[in-house]
SESEVO-385528 format. One line per 10 residues: number of its first residue (from 1); for each residue x, y, z of N, C-alpha, C. Coordinates in pm, whole numbers, always signed. Layout:
N
NUM	X,Y,Z,X,Y,Z,X,Y,Z ~ ...
% end
This chain:
290
1	+7296,+9471,+10230,+7346,+9399,+10330,+7295,+9434,+10456 ~ +7255,+9537,+10483,+7203,+9577,+10591,+7073,+9517,+10640 ~ +7003,+9443,+10576,+6914,+9378,+10604,+6937,+9228,+10681 ~ +7052,+9207,+10676,+7099,+9076,+10740,+7171,+9092,+10885 ~ +7146,+9018,+10972,+7237,+9032,+11089,+7344,+8955,+11110 ~ +7351,+8840,+11023,+7479,+8753,+11037,+7510,+8720,+10903 ~ +7646,+8747,+10868,+7685,+8715,+10753,+7837,+8565,+10772 ~ +7806,+8477,+10675,+7872,+8387,+10667,+7932,+8353,+10553 ~ +8071,+8354,+10551,+8156,+8355,+10411,+8193,+8203,+10425 ~ +8162,+8159,+10300,+8159,+8014,+10260,+8288,+7997,+10177
11	+8385,+7902,+10239,+8508,+7862,+10151,+8482,+7722,+10110 ~ +8523,+7708,+9961,+8505,+7581,+9908,+8649,+7507,+9927 ~ +8656,+7459,+10031,+8760,+7365,+10074,+8762,+7243,+10027 ~ +8870,+7199,+9988,+8875,+7046,+9927,+8889,+6939,+10071 ~ +8784,+6848,+10073,+8795,+6761,+10166,+8717,+6620,+10131 ~ +8778,+6544,+10125,+8745,+6409,+10042,+8642,+6344,+10098 ~ +8643,+6352,+10245,+8527,+6288,+10301,+8391,+6365,+10297 ~ +8392,+6505,+10290,+8287,+6588,+10285,+8220,+6574,+10139 ~ +8324,+6584,+10031,+8283,+6556,+9897,+8236,+6415,+9875 ~ +8258,+6333,+9940,+8163,+6200,+9899,+8052,+6195,+9968
21	+8009,+6245,+10089,+7901,+6264,+10154,+7803,+6333,+10062 ~ +7853,+6466,+10000,+7787,+6544,+9949,+7724,+6479,+9802 ~ +7799,+6414,+9752,+7813,+6352,+9649,+7685,+6249,+9666 ~ +7732,+6154,+9735,+7605,+6049,+9780,+7486,+6114,+9781 ~ +7449,+6189,+9872,+7341,+6290,+9904,+7263,+6337,+9777 ~ +7347,+6387,+9706,+7314,+6471,+9560,+7245,+6345,+9482 ~ +7318,+6222,+9454,+7282,+6092,+9372,+7154,+6057,+9433 ~ +7157,+6018,+9560,+7055,+5935,+9645,+6922,+6044,+9626 ~ +6913,+6174,+9599,+6819,+6267,+9588,+6746,+6249,+9448 ~ +6830,+6226,+9370,+6796,+6216,+9206,+6762,+6085,+9171
31	+6792,+5989,+9253,+6751,+5843,+9238,+6639,+5811,+9320 ~ +6631,+5846,+9439,+6500,+5810,+9537,+6396,+5927,+9573 ~ +6447,+6080,+9544,+6374,+6175,+9558,+6330,+6188,+9696 ~ +6209,+6177,+9717,+6152,+6211,+9872,+6202,+6103,+9945 ~ +6222,+5961,+9897,+6228,+5861,+10001,+6365,+5861,+10031 ~ +6488,+5954,+9981,+6590,+5949,+10020,+6611,+6034,+10160 ~ +6512,+6119,+10222,+6530,+6185,+10345,+6406,+6105,+10431 ~ +6473,+6122,+10548,+6413,+6040,+10665,+6431,+6132,+10786 ~ +6358,+6232,+10769,+6359,+6361,+10870,+6279,+6277,+11058 ~ +6316,+6349,+11136,+6280,+6291,+11266,+6158,+6371,+11294
41	+6108,+6463,+11230,+6008,+6532,+11252,+5935,+6551,+11105 ~ +5793,+6552,+11123,+5696,+6572,+10999,+5695,+6712,+10954 ~ +5631,+6728,+10877,+5614,+6872,+10819,+5501,+6956,+10913 ~ +5387,+6866,+10930,+5305,+6920,+11025,+5353,+6963,+11162 ~ +5450,+6880,+11227,+5511,+6898,+11376,+5606,+7043,+11361 ~ +5699,+7039,+11263,+5741,+7161,+11209,+5679,+7311,+11234 ~ +5577,+7284,+11144,+5483,+7412,+11131,+5429,+7439,+11245 ~ +5377,+7345,+11322,+5329,+7372,+11458,+5442,+7418,+11536 ~ +5567,+7385,+11568,+5670,+7453,+11649,+5703,+7567,+11606 ~ +5721,+7609,+11449,+5747,+7740,+11423,+5630,+7843,+11452
51	+5503,+7779,+11457,+5406,+7892,+11454,+5392,+7920,+11592 ~ +5418,+7831,+11690,+5419,+7862,+11830,+5545,+7930,+11891 ~ +5665,+7920,+11829,+5770,+8018,+11854,+5770,+8165,+11820 ~ +5699,+8174,+11699,+5656,+8314,+11634,+5552,+8387,+11744 ~ +5490,+8312,+11802,+5388,+8403,+11878,+5448,+8428,+12019 ~ +5575,+8372,+12066,+5625,+8412,+12189,+5678,+8578,+12158 ~ +5680,+8656,+12281,+5734,+8783,+12292,+5835,+8794,+12437 ~ +5968,+8695,+12403,+6056,+8702,+12534,+6087,+8850,+12545 ~ +6132,+8825,+12696,+6169,+8983,+12758,+6321,+8970,+12805 ~ +6413,+9079,+12832,+6540,+9053,+12874,+6512,+9076,+13031
61	+6605,+8981,+13098,+6620,+9018,+13232,+6746,+9094,+13258 ~ +6745,+9168,+13368,+6860,+9265,+13398,+6966,+9212,+13385 ~ +7022,+9073,+13411,+7129,+9031,+13395,+7176,+9032,+13253 ~ +7063,+8981,+13170,+7084,+8944,+13032,+7113,+9096,+12947 ~ +7057,+9178,+13002,+7063,+9318,+12960,+7215,+9371,+12972 ~ +7239,+9343,+13087,+7379,+9375,+13107,+7520,+9320,+13074 ~ +7471,+9179,+13026,+7577,+9111,+12947,+7563,+9149,+12792 ~ +7458,+9208,+12746,+7438,+9218,+12623,+7519,+9376,+12584 ~ +7485,+9475,+12718,+7597,+9586,+12691,+7724,+9566,+12698 ~ +7770,+9471,+12783,+7923,+9448,+12806,+7978,+9407,+12681
71	+7890,+9286,+12638,+7918,+9225,+12503,+7962,+9317,+12396 ~ +7857,+9434,+12394,+7862,+9520,+12283,+7973,+9619,+12298 ~ +8030,+9639,+12412,+8134,+9725,+12418,+8259,+9662,+12403 ~ +8276,+9542,+12401,+8387,+9439,+12392,+8402,+9425,+12250 ~ +8285,+9440,+12155,+8288,+9442,+12014,+8332,+9556,+11955 ~ +8296,+9695,+12032,+8325,+9785,+11991,+8501,+9810,+12000 ~ +8539,+9781,+12111,+8702,+9793,+12141,+8735,+9678,+12033 ~ +8711,+9571,+12023,+8777,+9487,+11899,+8783,+9551,+11780 ~ +8688,+9612,+11746,+8682,+9722,+11600,+8785,+9829,+11600 ~ +8809,+9897,+11715,+8893,+9997,+11722,+9030,+9920,+11725
81	+9062,+9811,+11793,+9191,+9780,+11779,+9229,+9703,+11642 ~ +9133,+9661,+11563,+9163,+9586,+11448,+9246,+9666,+11342 ~ +9315,+9595,+11260,+9387,+9663,+11149,+9287,+9743,+11070 ~ +9314,+9848,+11013,+9206,+9932,+10932,+9172,+9839,+10770 ~ +9234,+9744,+10766,+9208,+9670,+10626,+9075,+9589,+10639 ~ +9003,+9582,+10752,+8918,+9486,+10771,+8794,+9550,+10710 ~ +8693,+9460,+10657,+8566,+9505,+10574,+8434,+9517,+10644 ~ +8466,+9510,+10777,+8332,+9484,+10868,+8335,+9560,+10991 ~ +8251,+9645,+11042,+8256,+9733,+11138,+8124,+9718,+11232 ~ +8178,+9734,+11363,+8052,+9712,+11460,+8006,+9840,+11493
91	+7866,+9860,+11453,+7803,+9993,+11490,+7664,+9968,+11576 ~ +7599,+10069,+11562,+7446,+10067,+11650,+7375,+9936,+11588 ~ +7396,+9941,+11477,+7311,+9845,+11375,+7356,+9688,+11442 ~ +7472,+9693,+11452,+7509,+9550,+11513,+7432,+9528,+11689 ~ +7420,+9636,+11748,+7344,+9636,+11874,+7227,+9585,+11848 ~ +7155,+9649,+11767,+7002,+9617,+11735,+7007,+9481,+11674 ~ +7136,+9411,+11622,+7122,+9285,+11530,+7111,+9196,+11700 ~ +7207,+9227,+11783,+7237,+9165,+11907,+7094,+9128,+11963 ~ +7014,+9245,+12000,+6897,+9231,+12030,+6792,+9135,+11957 ~ +6779,+9142,+11837,+6669,+9079,+11772,+6721,+8932,+11774
101	+6851,+8909,+11763,+6913,+8771,+11750,+6884,+8694,+11895 ~ +6900,+8782,+12032,+6896,+8740,+12124,+6700,+8689,+12158 ~ +6656,+8780,+12100,+6487,+8742,+12101,+6453,+8613,+12019 ~ +6542,+8610,+11896,+6523,+8482,+11806,+6566,+8377,+11907 ~ +6670,+8367,+11976,+6717,+8279,+12000,+6639,+8195,+12128 ~ +6577,+8314,+12216,+6476,+8253,+12312,+6372,+8193,+12241 ~ +6323,+8245,+12106,+6217,+8202,+12087,+6235,+8028,+12023 ~ +6371,+8049,+11960,+6404,+7885,+11947,+6412,+7802,+12027 ~ +6411,+7833,+12144,+6393,+7735,+12270,+6265,+7742,+12345 ~ +6180,+7820,+12246,+6046,+7819,+12334,+6045,+7896,+12471
111	+6101,+8000,+12457,+6130,+8054,+12597,+6083,+8197,+12593 ~ +6004,+8246,+12708,+5951,+8373,+12714,+6063,+8471,+12790 ~ +6192,+8412,+12818,+6263,+8506,+12892,+6422,+8499,+12806 ~ +6472,+8597,+12779,+6615,+8595,+12703,+6706,+8577,+12831 ~ +6746,+8464,+12831,+6856,+8421,+12936,+6981,+8465,+12899 ~ +7093,+8504,+13002,+7247,+8519,+12969,+7306,+8428,+12871 ~ +7286,+8324,+12892,+7339,+8216,+12783,+7293,+8249,+12655 ~ +7168,+8276,+12630,+7131,+8320,+12485,+7205,+8448,+12427 ~ +7212,+8526,+12515,+7295,+8650,+12461,+7435,+8613,+12440 ~ +7498,+8555,+12532,+7659,+8504,+12484,+7660,+8414,+12390
121	+7566,+8336,+12352,+7565,+8252,+12226,+7548,+8332,+12076 ~ +7447,+8439,+12083,+7451,+8533,+11962,+7570,+8613,+11966 ~ +7627,+8640,+12049,+7736,+8724,+12062,+7866,+8657,+12010 ~ +7848,+8518,+12022,+7951,+8431,+11957,+7940,+8388,+11814 ~ +7827,+8393,+11788,+7754,+8387,+11637,+7802,+8513,+11582 ~ +7765,+8602,+11602,+7806,+8761,+11526,+7958,+8762,+11535 ~ +8030,+8724,+11624,+8192,+8720,+11621,+8240,+8627,+11495 ~ +8168,+8528,+11513,+8213,+8410,+11417,+8156,+8407,+11284 ~ +8057,+8476,+11246,+7982,+8484,+11136,+8084,+8610,+11060 ~ +8105,+8734,+11117,+8169,+8852,+11063,+8336,+8810,+11076
131	+8396,+8730,+11012,+8521,+8689,+11045,+8611,+8807,+10955 ~ +8724,+8828,+11000,+8819,+8917,+10957,+8850,+8902,+10792 ~ +8817,+8971,+10719,+8826,+8989,+10580,+8917,+9076,+10535 ~ +9079,+9058,+10498,+9166,+9150,+10486,+9134,+9200,+10345 ~ +9157,+9324,+10334,+9183,+9391,+10181,+9343,+9375,+10140 ~ +9342,+9290,+10046,+9483,+9301,+9983,+9515,+9443,+9918 ~ +9659,+9422,+9894,+9692,+9541,+9820,+9635,+9527,+9655 ~ +9648,+9630,+9589,+9571,+9650,+9472,+9675,+9644,+9370 ~ +9646,+9589,+9257,+9751,+9611,+9147,+9657,+9654,+9030 ~ +9702,+9770,+8960,+9654,+9841,+8852,+9741,+9790,+8732
141	+9711,+9794,+8597,+9760,+9754,+8479,+9823,+9909,+8445 ~ +9962,+9930,+8406,+10018,+10043,+8364,+10033,+10006,+8218 ~ +9929,+10039,+8147,+9942,+10013,+7989,+10021,+10159,+7942 ~ +10143,+10113,+7904,+10223,+10220,+7831,+10160,+10284,+7737 ~ +10118,+10214,+7629,+10070,+10261,+7527,+9963,+10334,+7512 ~ +9863,+10277,+7630,+9753,+10379,+7633,+9775,+10526,+7685 ~ +9857,+10538,+7792,+9923,+10639,+7845,+9983,+10726,+7742 ~ +10085,+10695,+7670,+10107,+10769,+7540,+10015,+10822,+7443 ~ +9927,+10726,+7406,+9810,+10767,+7319,+9739,+10908,+7402 ~ +9712,+10888,+7510,+9617,+10992,+7620,+9697,+11114,+7599
151	+9821,+11096,+7634,+9916,+11247,+7639,+9952,+11287,+7503 ~ +9938,+11199,+7396,+9960,+11257,+7275,+9847,+11348,+7234 ~ +9696,+11293,+7261,+9601,+11376,+7234,+9583,+11493,+7316 ~ +9634,+11513,+7456,+9618,+11600,+7519,+9714,+11724,+7447 ~ +9820,+11677,+7432,+9941,+11775,+7357,+9884,+11844,+7236 ~ +9804,+11743,+7156,+9726,+11808,+7033,+9630,+11903,+7039 ~ +9582,+11883,+7190,+9449,+11964,+7217,+9514,+12118,+7298 ~ +9636,+12109,+7309,+9700,+12211,+7378,+9665,+12258,+7527 ~ +9641,+12144,+7600,+9617,+12135,+7724,+9741,+12165,+7823 ~ +9749,+12240,+7931,+9838,+12303,+8023,+9811,+12259,+8147
161	+9775,+12131,+8175,+9749,+12105,+8329,+9881,+12019,+8390 ~ +9846,+11962,+8493,+9957,+11903,+8551,+10025,+11786,+8481 ~ +9947,+11720,+8345,+9981,+11635,+8275,+10098,+11662,+8187 ~ +10085,+11793,+8140,+10184,+11853,+8082,+10317,+11836,+8117 ~ +10376,+11831,+8236,+10503,+11811,+8297,+10549,+11673,+8263 ~ +10472,+11588,+8174,+10513,+11453,+8140,+10586,+11479,+7984 ~ +10592,+11593,+7933,+10654,+11632,+7806,+10823,+11625,+7835 ~ +10851,+11674,+7929,+11017,+11675,+7959,+11055,+11513,+7975 ~ +10984,+11473,+8075,+11021,+11321,+8108,+11005,+11251,+7987 ~ +10911,+11245,+7905,+10883,+11171,+7789,+10987,+11196,+7681
171	+11037,+11287,+7696,+11160,+11306,+7580,+11266,+11264,+7630 ~ +11287,+11228,+7752,+11407,+11175,+7800,+11411,+10991,+7791 ~ +11281,+10937,+7807,+11321,+10814,+7837,+11199,+10754,+7759 ~ +11145,+10806,+7651,+11035,+10750,+7559,+11082,+10644,+7490 ~ +11184,+10610,+7441,+11231,+10486,+7387,+11244,+10356,+7504 ~ +11324,+10404,+7616,+11321,+10281,+7707,+11189,+10270,+7766 ~ +11084,+10352,+7768,+10921,+10311,+7800,+10884,+10229,+7697 ~ +10899,+10255,+7569,+10845,+10165,+7480,+10889,+10033,+7451 ~ +11034,+10010,+7489,+11061,+9887,+7500,+11025,+9819,+7596 ~ +10984,+9857,+7699,+10954,+9779,+7831,+10787,+9731,+7827
181	+10775,+9574,+7862,+10630,+9531,+7872,+10554,+9599,+7963 ~ +10410,+9594,+7955,+10325,+9644,+8018,+10367,+9651,+8183 ~ +10352,+9711,+8270,+10389,+9695,+8399,+10271,+9693,+8509 ~ +10285,+9667,+8637,+10164,+9656,+8729,+10187,+9764,+8825 ~ +10113,+9843,+8890,+10129,+9973,+8980,+10056,+9903,+9073 ~ +10144,+9871,+9177,+10072,+9832,+9312,+10063,+9925,+9418 ~ +9963,+9931,+9483,+9961,+10039,+9615,+9881,+9944,+9720 ~ +9908,+10016,+9831,+9857,+9909,+9932,+9708,+9950,+9951 ~ +9659,+9887,+10058,+9494,+9878,+10050,+9469,+10025,+10147 ~ +9554,+10042,+10214,+9552,+10177,+10305,+9583,+10320,+10230
191	+9652,+10310,+10119,+9677,+10420,+10044,+9582,+10426,+9937 ~ +9489,+10335,+9876,+9381,+10304,+9806,+9266,+10394,+9882 ~ +9266,+10356,+10016,+9145,+10373,+10070,+9168,+10535,+10118 ~ +9291,+10578,+10127,+9325,+10728,+10143,+9286,+10813,+10015 ~ +9344,+10776,+9904,+9326,+10817,+9798,+9177,+10846,+9720 ~ +9090,+10711,+9780,+8979,+10706,+9741,+8878,+10815,+9810 ~ +8912,+10808,+9933,+8853,+10918,+10036,+8824,+11038,+9960 ~ +8972,+11106,+9933,+8988,+11227,+9882,+8924,+11234,+9760 ~ +8906,+11131,+9684,+8843,+11155,+9548,+8686,+11158,+9565 ~ +8629,+11084,+9662,+8503,+11130,+9683,+8466,+11231,+9732
201	+8550,+11299,+9837,+8530,+11397,+9910,+8545,+11526,+9835 ~ +8649,+11511,+9706,+8631,+11631,+9619,+8518,+11626,+9529 ~ +8468,+11519,+9507,+8352,+11533,+9381,+8216,+11577,+9474 ~ +8216,+11549,+9565,+8096,+11584,+9659,+8092,+11694,+9704 ~ +8224,+11767,+9718,+8237,+11906,+9760,+8206,+12018,+9612 ~ +8248,+11950,+9503,+8207,+12011,+9374,+8050,+12019,+9336 ~ +7996,+11928,+9392,+7836,+11867,+9398,+7777,+11992,+9477 ~ +7845,+12002,+9591,+7779,+12109,+9693,+7799,+12237,+9626 ~ +7895,+12284,+9539,+7904,+12392,+9487,+7828,+12429,+9367 ~ +7729,+12327,+9339,+7669,+12321,+9221,+7728,+12260,+9088
211	+7803,+12182,+9081,+7854,+12138,+8964,+7801,+11983,+8975 ~ +7726,+11977,+8883,+7689,+11825,+8841,+7779,+11742,+8812 ~ +7871,+11753,+8748,+7975,+11669,+8689,+8120,+11743,+8695 ~ +8216,+11661,+8705,+8362,+11728,+8684,+8443,+11648,+8603 ~ +8538,+11684,+8541,+8641,+11638,+8471,+8746,+11536,+8563 ~ +8782,+11411,+8500,+8874,+11327,+8576,+8988,+11435,+8577 ~ +9040,+11493,+8503,+9189,+11556,+8484,+9138,+11692,+8627 ~ +9068,+11720,+8651,+9047,+11820,+8749,+9048,+11765,+8884 ~ +8997,+11638,+8886,+9013,+11579,+9009,+9140,+11516,+9033 ~ +9185,+11482,+8953,+9346,+11426,+8978,+9421,+11540,+9009
221	+9437,+11642,+8949,+9491,+11768,+8987,+9476,+11820,+9118 ~ +9353,+11804,+9178,+9308,+11869,+9294,+9366,+11752,+9416 ~ +9359,+11620,+9393,+9420,+11534,+9483,+9543,+11510,+9481 ~ +9615,+11533,+9363,+9775,+11551,+9371,+9838,+11671,+9438 ~ +9759,+11790,+9437,+9789,+11904,+9537,+9766,+11894,+9655 ~ +9661,+11783,+9707,+9609,+11785,+9845,+9730,+11702,+9895 ~ +9759,+11586,+9829,+9836,+11503,+9876,+9994,+11574,+9908 ~ +10019,+11641,+9816,+10170,+11729,+9839,+10143,+11806,+9946 ~ +10029,+11883,+9997,+10028,+11955,+10083,+10042,+11856,+10244 ~ +9974,+11776,+10226,+9951,+11661,+10331,+10063,+11614,+10389
231	+10135,+11545,+10283,+10270,+11476,+10295,+10391,+11579,+10322 ~ +10359,+11707,+10285,+10467,+11814,+10335,+10573,+11806,+10210 ~ +10533,+11743,+10120,+10653,+11743,+9991,+10628,+11863,+9903 ~ +10767,+11893,+9835,+10769,+11980,+9740,+10720,+11944,+9608 ~ +10716,+12032,+9500,+10676,+12001,+9368,+10767,+11928,+9286 ~ +10757,+11777,+9297,+10850,+11725,+9234,+10773,+11659,+9083 ~ +10834,+11678,+8978,+10782,+11629,+8837,+10741,+11455,+8845 ~ +10866,+11392,+8880,+10854,+11280,+8891,+10750,+11208,+9004 ~ +10732,+11269,+9130,+10658,+11274,+9220,+10505,+11284,+9203 ~ +10495,+11392,+9111,+10333,+11409,+9070,+10288,+11348,+8974
241	+10393,+11294,+8869,+10338,+11191,+8786,+10293,+11050,+8838 ~ +10366,+10984,+8916,+10368,+10883,+8991,+10249,+10885,+9061 ~ +10205,+11013,+9137,+10063,+11025,+9207,+9959,+11009,+9133 ~ +9956,+11103,+9013,+9865,+11114,+8922,+9825,+10998,+8877 ~ +9926,+10885,+8836,+9888,+10765,+8773,+9807,+10692,+8887 ~ +9857,+10713,+9029,+9770,+10636,+9111,+9618,+10664,+9146 ~ +9633,+10810,+9142,+9484,+10861,+9135,+9394,+10828,+9016 ~ +9460,+10826,+8912,+9367,+10805,+8796,+9336,+10631,+8780 ~ +9407,+10568,+8827,+9372,+10423,+8870,+9283,+10400,+8966 ~ +9282,+10445,+9076,+9223,+10436,+9166,+9073,+10500,+9107
251	+9051,+10604,+9028,+8909,+10653,+8992,+8850,+10544,+8900 ~ +8957,+10477,+8785,+8882,+10375,+8723,+8855,+10242,+8819 ~ +8925,+10226,+8918,+8876,+10122,+9011,+8728,+10160,+9097 ~ +8738,+10283,+9112,+8572,+10338,+9187,+8466,+10321,+9093 ~ +8511,+10350,+8943,+8416,+10333,+8845,+8376,+10182,+8812 ~ +8472,+10097,+8774,+8449,+9963,+8716,+8451,+9866,+8817 ~ +8468,+9865,+8953,+8486,+9785,+9037,+8381,+9793,+9165 ~ +8418,+9931,+9226,+8327,+9960,+9332,+8204,+10031,+9290 ~ +8139,+10055,+9187,+8039,+10138,+9138,+8024,+10251,+9221 ~ +8116,+10325,+9263,+8085,+10447,+9360,+8072,+10547,+9265
261	+8155,+10583,+9146,+8170,+10678,+9054,+8094,+10659,+8937 ~ +8034,+10726,+8873,+7997,+10707,+8714,+8039,+10804,+8597 ~ +8076,+10758,+8486,+8115,+10854,+8363,+7991,+10899,+8300 ~ +7967,+11038,+8326,+7859,+11084,+8273,+7862,+11160,+8116 ~ +7974,+11157,+8081,+8021,+11207,+7937,+8167,+11124,+7928 ~ +8156,+11059,+7795,+8301,+11013,+7754,+8360,+11114,+7681 ~ +8485,+11060,+7671,+8583,+11152,+7587,+8706,+11081,+7503 ~ +8753,+11111,+7405,+8835,+11061,+7360,+8968,+11050,+7453 ~ +9000,+11142,+7516,+9114,+11154,+7625,+9063,+11128,+7755 ~ +9111,+11035,+7825,+9030,+10962,+7937,+9024,+11062,+8051
271	+9131,+11150,+8073,+9096,+11243,+8174,+9034,+11343,+8136 ~ +8952,+11363,+8028,+8864,+11469,+7992,+8720,+11423,+8015 ~ +8697,+11294,+8073,+8562,+11239,+8059,+8521,+11325,+8214 ~ +8398,+11325,+8220,+8305,+11381,+8291,+8268,+11275,+8395 ~ +8283,+11303,+8538,+8259,+11204,+8626,+8140,+11290,+8737 ~ +8078,+11173,+8830,+7983,+11219,+8916,+7975,+11105,+9014 ~ +7910,+11153,+9125,+7891,+11015,+9231,+7763,+10939,+9188 ~ +7777,+10815,+9189,+7675,+10723,+9178,+7551,+10745,+9271 ~ +7425,+10794,+9198,+7328,+10801,+9303,+7279,+10687,+9354 ~ +7300,+10568,+9297,+7259,+10438,+9369,+7314,+10403,+9476
281	+7430,+10450,+9496,+7525,+10385,+9623,+7491,+10469,+9759 ~ +7482,+10410,+9866,+7433,+10443,+10013,+7562,+10456,+10046 ~ +7610,+10596,+10068,+7744,+10610,+10101,+7767,+10573,+10264 ~ +7672,+10596,+10319,+7646,+10572,+10470,+7724,+10417,+10498 ~ +7685,+10315,+10369,+7724,+10181,+10391,+7868,+10155,+10310 ~ +7935,+10258,+10262,+8050,+10241,+10197,+8147,+10226,+10281 ~ +8278,+10138,+10259,+8387,+10109,+10363,+8495,+10141,+10256 ~ +8555,+10267,+10267,+8674,+10267,+10200,+8796,+10278,+10277 ~ +8782,+10228,+10395,+8913,+10230,+10465,+8912,+10345,+10590 ~ +8803,+10427,+10581,+8774,+10548,+10671,+8690,+10500,+10802
% end
């Protein structure tokens, strides 16, 4: 995505008039082919125009440079004031984009001077193209049967980490849990972002310590303890179990949806599988809400 200066989100909105015109155009193209087109300029004229424009080396005037500076500062202020759910941020790369687009706008007009109006127009284009895309809350399937099997396998292996606390709770409400249909675990995007950043940070820290991979249960235990410290909450079995499920679902989302994490070694018990960072992911381009 860093290769492009403008992004336009296309919405497939129903409009009878637009649908009719598109259908007529497609049918005419199939029926008449090139004869269906009646352009104002010939191919040779367009090629000459493009060749001339590409040869130009437009320069900023002092006024245009000042306007570019002020517009960039406004974009940065907009970025700071937005809700943290948005999926796009204005950085120095966007300043470079504004410069390139301003030069392109001048070439488009066969002008060797980058005029103030060109700068204002490209700033408008940048703001219009990178519309606010809100991140919705996330829903995770809470498959109780899978959780039960996972915990039974762990108990059979004699594990004694955080997940063993479920033994007491399972004895109390096992029948009720089995009689209920699969539920959805819903967390806000802000909570998902916070947990995801902690997960990535925990794995990267272990990698810096020389560990090539880490088990999912170790990461979950680390994150649950960290969240308890950050939130100032005491050790509560119910709270820890609820948080551990959220962390586990966030890990799964980072693996299957975001492709940020990789499973290096599978296991019969999901929490015993080995995880590492996806080496093909450019972390500088990741936006997990931070």
